[in-house]
C-alpha positions in Angstrom: 94.9 -59.6 -91.5 94.6 -61.4 -88.2 95.9 -64.8 -87.1 95.3 -65.7 -83.2 97.0 -68.9 -82.1 95.3 -70.5 -78.8 98.1 -73.1 -77.6 97.8 -75.3 -74.2 100.1 -74.8 -71.6 103.0 -72.0 -71.3 106.1 -72.0 -72.7 108.7 -72.5 -69.7 112.1 -72.2 -71.7 113.3 -68.7 -72.6 115.0 -69.7 -76.0 111.7 -70.6 -77.1 110.4 -66.9 -75.7 112.7 -65.7 -77.3 112.3 -66.6 -80.8 108.3 -66.6 -80.3 108.8 -62.9 -79.4 111.4 -62.9 -83.0 108.6 -64.3 -85.0 105.8 -62.5 -84.2 108.0 -59.3 -84.2 108.8 -60.3 -88.0 105.1 -61.3 -88.9 103.9 -57.7 -87.7 104.4 -56.1 -91.1 102.2 -58.3 -92.9 99.9 -59.1 -89.7 98.5 -59.0 -86.5 99.5 -61.8 -84.3 97.6 -62.9 -80.6 99.0 -65.7 -78.7 96.6 -66.7 -76.3 97.5 -69.4 -73.5 95.2 -71.7 -72.7 95.6 -73.6 -68.8 96.8 -77.1 -69.8 94.8 -79.9 -67.3 97.0 -81.7 -65.1 97.5 -85.6 -65.2 98.6 -87.8 -62.3 102.5 -89.7 -63.3 101.6 -92.7 -65.9 98.0 -91.7 -66.3 95.5 -93.9 -68.2 93.3 -93.4 -70.9 90.4 -92.6 -69.1 92.3 -89.6 -67.2 94.4 -88.3 -70.8 90.9 -88.4 -71.6 89.9 -86.0 -69.3 92.5 -83.3 -69.7 91.7 -83.2 -73.6 87.9 -82.9 -72.5 89.0 -80.1 -69.7 91.3 -78.6 -72.2 88.8 -78.8 -75.4 85.9 -77.3 -73.5 88.7 -74.1 -72.2 89.5 -73.1 -75.8 86.1 -73.9 -77.4 84.8 -70.5 -74.7 87.2 -68.4 -76.7 86.2 -68.9 -80.1 82.9 -67.4 -82.2 80.5 -69.6 -84.4 82.2 -67.6 -87.0 85.7 -68.5 -86.3 87.5 -70.0 -88.9 89.3 -73.0 -87.1 92.5 -75.1 -88.1 93.5 -77.5 -85.8 97.3 -79.0 -85.5 97.3 -82.5 -85.3 100.0 -84.8 -86.6 97.8 -87.3 -88.4 96.4 -84.6 -90.7 97.3 -83.0 -94.1 100.9 -81.5 -94.3 102.4 -79.0 -96.6 105.9 -77.9 -98.6 106.3 -74.1 -97.0 105.2 -73.2 -100.8 101.9 -75.3 -100.3 101.2 -74.2 -96.5 101.9 -70.4 -98.1 99.1 -70.7 -101.0 96.8 -72.7 -98.1 96.8 -69.5 -95.8 96.3 -67.1 -98.0 93.6 -69.3 -99.1 92.9 -69.8 -95.8 92.5 -65.8 -94.8 90.5 -64.8 -97.3 88.1 -67.3 -96.5 88.2 -66.0 -93.0 87.5 -62.6 -93.9 91.2 -61.9 -92.8 90.5 -63.6 -89.5 91.9 -66.9 -89.1 92.8 -69.2 -85.6 95.0 -71.6 -85.3 94.8 -74.5 -82.4 97.7 -76.3 -80.9 96.5 -78.8 -78.8 98.3 -79.8 -75.1 100.8 -83.0 -74.9 98.1 -85.7 -75.3 96.4 -84.0 -78.3 93.1 -82.2 -79.0 89.9 -83.0 -77.7 87.1 -84.7 -79.8 85.0 -82.1 -79.3 87.6 -79.7 -80.5 88.6 -81.7 -84.0 84.6 -81.7 -84.9 84.4 -78.2 -84.2 87.8 -77.4 -86.4 87.4 -75.8 -90.0 90.3 -78.0 -90.8 93.3 -79.7 -89.3 97.1 -79.9 -90.5 100.0 -81.4 -89.7 103.8 -79.8 -89.2 105.4 -82.6 -90.0 105.4 -86.6 -89.2 108.4 -86.0 -86.5 107.5 -85.7 -83.0 108.2 -82.3 -81.4 108.6 -80.9 -77.5 106.0 -79.6 -77.4 106.6 -76.2 -76.5 108.3 -75.7 -79.4 105.6 -76.0 -81.8 104.0 -72.6 -81.5 107.6 -72.0 -82.6 107.6 -73.8 -85.7 104.5 -72.5 -86.6 105.2 -69.0 -86.6 108.4 -69.0 -88.4 106.4 -71.1 -90.9 103.5 -68.2 -91.5 106.5 -65.7 -91.4 108.1 -67.3 -94.2 104.5 -67.6 -96.2 104.3 -64.0 -95.7 108.0 -63.9 -97.1 106.9 -66.5 -100.2 103.4 -65.0 -101.0 105.3 -61.0 -100.9 108.1 -62.6 -103.6 110.8 -61.4 -100.8 114.1 -63.7 -100.0 114.1 -65.6 -96.9 113.0 -68.8 -98.1 115.5 -70.5 -99.4 
């Protein structure tokens, strides 16, 4: 099994890098994980809607160059369906089975996802209705993937 996470922007904080490294290491016995960072598009201070759309479209094009037509894509979008950890584990298992054991998650930039990228996704999910520090989203997703594998393998961790 293989999970790829395509994310806009780089992690700047050492504590997040450390946490991300730790969860990638924990997931390795269950699944290969690849993280692909795509450059974010600069926007001026106090951007208008046109600046934001331009940035999202540029970022979306960079992401779409990395995916094949056969890839199963799951976008993270705060306006979509939320799961409990147990529901997410079942969702992940079904998606991995459907995808032929290769799945791609996409984490958009700080302004979200382009319309083109939203249309390309097979599905979109939300980690929470809460707003997270953009860079923290990667860590939260990895922790939930790890938790899912523990749940699916009936191993202690998730309570």
